[in-house]
N, C-alpha and C positions, 0 to 999 in steps of 0.2 A: 966382469960383465961382458957378455958377448957383444962384439962390435957391430954397430949398424952397418949395413952394406953401403959401400961408398958409391956415389952416383957414377963416377967415371968407370968404375969396374962394371956396373950394370950396363952402361952404355956400350962398353967394350964387348960384353957378353952378347948384347943385341946385334952388334955389327959382325961379330965373328960367328955367331950361331952356336957358340960353345956353352952349352948348358945341359947337364945331365938330366935325363928324363926323370921328372918327379924328384930330383935331388938325390937319386940313388945310383949307385954303381951296379954293374952287372954282378959283381962278386959279393954284394951285401944287400940282398933283397929285403932284409928286415930293418935296414937303416931307416930312420925317420924321414918322412917326406919334407921337403923344404917348401913352405908356403911364403911366397914373396908378396909383401904388402908395400905398395908405393903410396906415400902420403904427403899432402901439403900441411897436415895438422900434426901437432906435437913435435915441433922442431927443437925446443930446448932439450938439452941433454938430460936434465933432471926428469923431464916428463917421459922421455924414452926409457930411462932407467927404471922408473916406476912401472911402466908397462911390462918391461922384461922381467922385473923381479916379482911383481904382485898380480899381474893380470894374465899374461900369456901362459905361464906354466900350467895352470889348470887346463886350458884348452889343449896344450901340447901333450900333456899326459893322457888326456881322454882320447886323443886321435893319433898318437904316434907321429907327431909332426913337430917341426922346428919353424917358428915364425921368424922370418927374416924381414926386418923393417927398414925402409929407406925413406929419406926425406927428399922430395922434389917439388918445386913450386908448380902452380897450375899451368903456367905457360909451357914448361918442359914436359909435364905429364900429357898435355894435349898434343904437342908435337910428336912425342913418342908414340902416342896412341894412333895417330895418323900413319906414321911410318910402319908400325907393327900391323895395322889393318891392311896396308898395301902389300906388305911382304908375307903376311900370314905367320910371322914368327913372334908370337905373343909370349913374353917372358915374365909378365906380371899376373898374379892371381887375383889380387884385390887392389883397387885404387880408392883413395880417399880424396875427394875433390871439393872445392868450394861451390856453394849454390849459385854463385855468379856465373859459372861456366857449365853448370850441369846441362843446360839446354843444348850446348854444343856436343856434349858426349851423347846425348839422347838422339838428336837429329842426325848425327853422323853414324849412328848404329855402332858406336864404340863399346857400349855396355848392354848387357842383356837384362831382360825383365826379371825381377826378383819375386819368388813365390811367397810373398809376405802373408798371404791368407793361411799358409801352413804354420806360421809362427804364432802361437797363442800367447795371450797375456801381454800384448804391447800395442799401444795406439800411438802412432806418430803424431807429433804436435801439428795442429791444424795450420799454424802460421807458416809452415814450411811445405805443405802438400803441393802447392803450385810448382815448386822447384823440383821436387823429387819424383813427380808423376807426369805422364803425358798420355793422352788418349785413353784414360782410365787404367793405365798400367803403371806400376811402381818400378822405377829403375835404380833408385838409391835409397838406402836406409840411413836416416839422419843421425848425426853424432856431433857433439861439440857445438851446440847452439850458443849464441852470445847476444847480449844487448848492452846498453850503457847504463851505468850507475853513478850515483853521487858518493864521493868520499870526502870526509872532513876530519882534519886533526882536531881533537877536542880543545886545543888551544884557541881555535877559531870561534868556539861557542860564545865567548864573552862579547863578540861583535855581532852575533845573530840578532837581527831586528826584533824588537819586542813583539811577542805574540806569534812568532813564526815557528811552525813545526817542521823540523828538518825532514821528517818522513812524509810531509805533504806540502812541499815548498813549491812556489811558482818561480818562473824564470826571472820575473821582476825582483822578487825577494832574494833570489840567488845573486843577481848582479849587485843589488844594494849591499848584500852581505860581503861580497868580494871587495867592493869599494870601501866599505867600513873597515875591513881588515887592513887594506893598504893605507888608509888614512891613519889608523891607530898604530900601525907598526912602522910607518915611515917608508915602506916599500911593498910592492905587490907580492902576494902570497898565493896566487891562483895559478894553476897549471893547465896547460894544453900542449899538444905536440907541435912545437914550432919548426922542427926539422921538416923540410919539404917531403911530400909524398908519403906521409905516415897516416895518422888517423884523424887529423883535424876535420876533414870533410865529413866524417861520421859523427863527430862530436857536435859540429854545427848543424849538420843535416838533420839530426834527431830533433834539435831545437826547432828548426824550421817546420818540421812535421807537426809539432805541437801548436803551431800558429796557422795550420791549414795549408802549408806549402807542399810541394811535390819534390821528391828526391830524384836527381840532384839539381833541379832547377834553382839557379842562384839568385834570380831576381823576381820570383813569384811574389804576390802580395804578402803571403806568410813569411817568406824569406826576408822581405824588406822590413817587416816589423821586427824580425829577429836581429837583423843587422843594425837597425837603429838602436836597439837595446845593447847590443854587443859593443858598440863604440864607447859606451861608458866604462868598459873594461880596459881602456887604453893604458891606464897606469895601474890597473889592478892585477895584471899578470906579473909574474916573477921577472926581475930584470934579466934573467938568463933563460927565459922561456924559449928563445929561438934555438937553443942548444938541446932541447928535450926531444929525443926520438921516442920515448914513452914516459908516462908519468909515474911509474912505480918508484924509481930511484929518488926523485925529489920529494915524493910524498913520504917515503920511508925515512929519509934523512931528516925531515922536518924543514927542508928548504922551502917547500910549499905546504900549504895547509888546506887547500880546497881544489877540487876538480870534479868534472863529469867525464868519465872515460870508460873504456871497454871493461866489462866485468872481470875478466881475468887479470887485468892490470890493477884495477882498484882492489880486487879480491886478494891479490898477492900482497899488497901493502897492508890491507886490513888484517889478514891472517898472520902477518909477521908479529903483530902485537895488538890484538883486538881492543885492549883497554885504552889504547891511545887514540882510537878512531871511532867515528860514527859512519855507518854505511847505510845508504838509503836509495830508493828509486830515483831515477832522473827527475829533475824539475818538470813541472807541468805548464802548459800554456792554455789558451782558450779552448783548444780542441782535445786537451788531455795530455798524457805523457807521451812524448814522441821519442822514438829510438830507431836507429838502424839495427836491424836484426840479421845476423848471419848464421850460417850453419854449414857444416861439411857433411859429406855422405859417403857411405861404403857402396862401391859398385863392383861388378865383375866384368872384366873385359870380354868381349865376344872372342871365343877361341882360347880362353884361359886353360892351361894344361891341367890344373888341379881344381876344376870347377866345383866338384862335389865338396871338397874340403873348404873351398872359398865360401860356399853357401853355409856350411857348418860354422865357419868363423864369424860370418856376419850375424847369424842367428845367435851365437854365443855373446858377441859384443853388444847386441841390442836387448839382451835380457835385462829387465828393470834393475835387478840388484847389481849386475855387472856395469850397466850404464851409469849408475850412481857412483859406484866404486871408481870408475874411470874419471868421471867428472870431478870427484873429490881430489884425486891424485894428480890431475893435470891442469891445475890452475883455477878450478872452480867454474868451468864451462857449464852450460845448461845441459842436462840429459834431456833431449827433445822427444821424450816418450812419456805420455801422460801417467802411466802406471808407476813410473820411476819417482814421481813427486811424493807418493805416499811412503817411500822408503826413507826420505830425508829426516834427519834428526835436528838437534839444536847446536851442533858444533859450529865454530866460526865459518868454516867453508860451506856448511849447509845453510848458514844465514845468508851468505853471498848468493848461493844458488836460489834460495827462496825469493830474495829481492828481484833477481833476474826473472824468475817465473812470473812474479806479479806484473812486471813490465811487459813481458811477452803476452800474457793472457789478457791484460786490461788496457794496454797502451795502443798508440797509433804507430804501427811499425812498418818499415819498408825494408826490402832486401836490397842487394847491390846489383844494379843492372849493368855489370861490367861488360857483358858480351854485346851490348848495344853500341859500344864506343870502340874506336880503333885503338885507343890506348887509355886504360883506366888510370894509369899513372899520370898521364897528361891531364885528365879530368881533375885528379887530386891537386895537381900543380895550379890549376886555375883558382881553386879555393885558397890554396896557400898564398898565392900572389895577392889576392884581395885582402887576406888576413894581414900580410906584411905591410901593405900600403895603407889600408883603411883603419885597421884596429891598432896594430903596433905603431904604425907610422904617424898618420895625422890625427886619428881619433875622431874624425869628422865624417858623417854619413855622406856617401857620394853615389847617387842613383846612376849617373852616367857610367861610373866605373863598373857597377853591377851589370848594366846593360851590355857593356863591352865584354865583360866576362861571360855572360850568357851566349853572346855571339860566338865566342871561342868554344864553348861547350857544344853548340849546335854544329860547328865545323868539325868536331871530333866524332859526330855520330856516323855510324856505318851507312 
């Protein structure tokens, strides 16, 4: 397998200016052009291998190009975009960034408008239009959408409260179920990410939306109702929950039996052995199913050397059949293109995607307002601290603690 470009090498290329025009030497004009794609998405090696083996070759053959894919987080991508805009030395042809920072790319003129009206047969999901557009112009083509789903080991079903439908469960019923499992098994079997600055804020934030809260307000009336209910999970979480940086491993091993988590993480466990699990939409509250919804997007940096090829690449990757293929092979993310939904079948990974689509189309969803805060990691930490103290620690609702936490969030606003 071709090696993914190493970040340090790319940064060295940036600083030295050493990059052959179009990836070709003067002595080999027929050599394939190198298309550099810098992404915050698809960081696992297995996902990149899938792209290199199953997706990129078709595009490469059609266009005499070699796709060179590198992983960089959003912070590094933004810093590099600023530097390259200032120097005029643009070494990336396509970027894939999170919707939480798209507004910064657009407002700073780091990316150009995309001619989406020329691309037939695709309608981008309405839930993400505010992120990818500005002033009636589209700057990003969405890819890799995600919401939160419920996953249960079938061993947990014997503790499901009578008359409850897992596919239409409320948060109150979910909590009662988690408590019943802990009582019956002698220890908690529910999972969440206890390691700081992971995804707990999204798991809980989605719940608060279903009670009418706003994200990431931690002491809204809706959030308060959610926190009161969550205190009942004091002993329902796994004894080792504070070591979980994602829920996939404990759910696959059977250490935990119940979770509401990112669809790629629940999907990975579910697809490992579908007969062992039940996957469903996230639980609902008085306002419906709440979920934090994220998406990434393809963009073209202003001044990209291989702009025309970059446009062809984005057009290729957003074709409905290709979008579904990519979603299936990279963890079960949502293909955020309406026409792609019709391509889905009945495989386990398609089942995960369909559940996610239901949440996206019918739920109360919120994006991640990361650019509104000086440090989104610090925002996550505020939630993590409340979790550690009030849920895992005392198990007693504390309004004053929430008010103090909200004051910290306010102080982090730009």
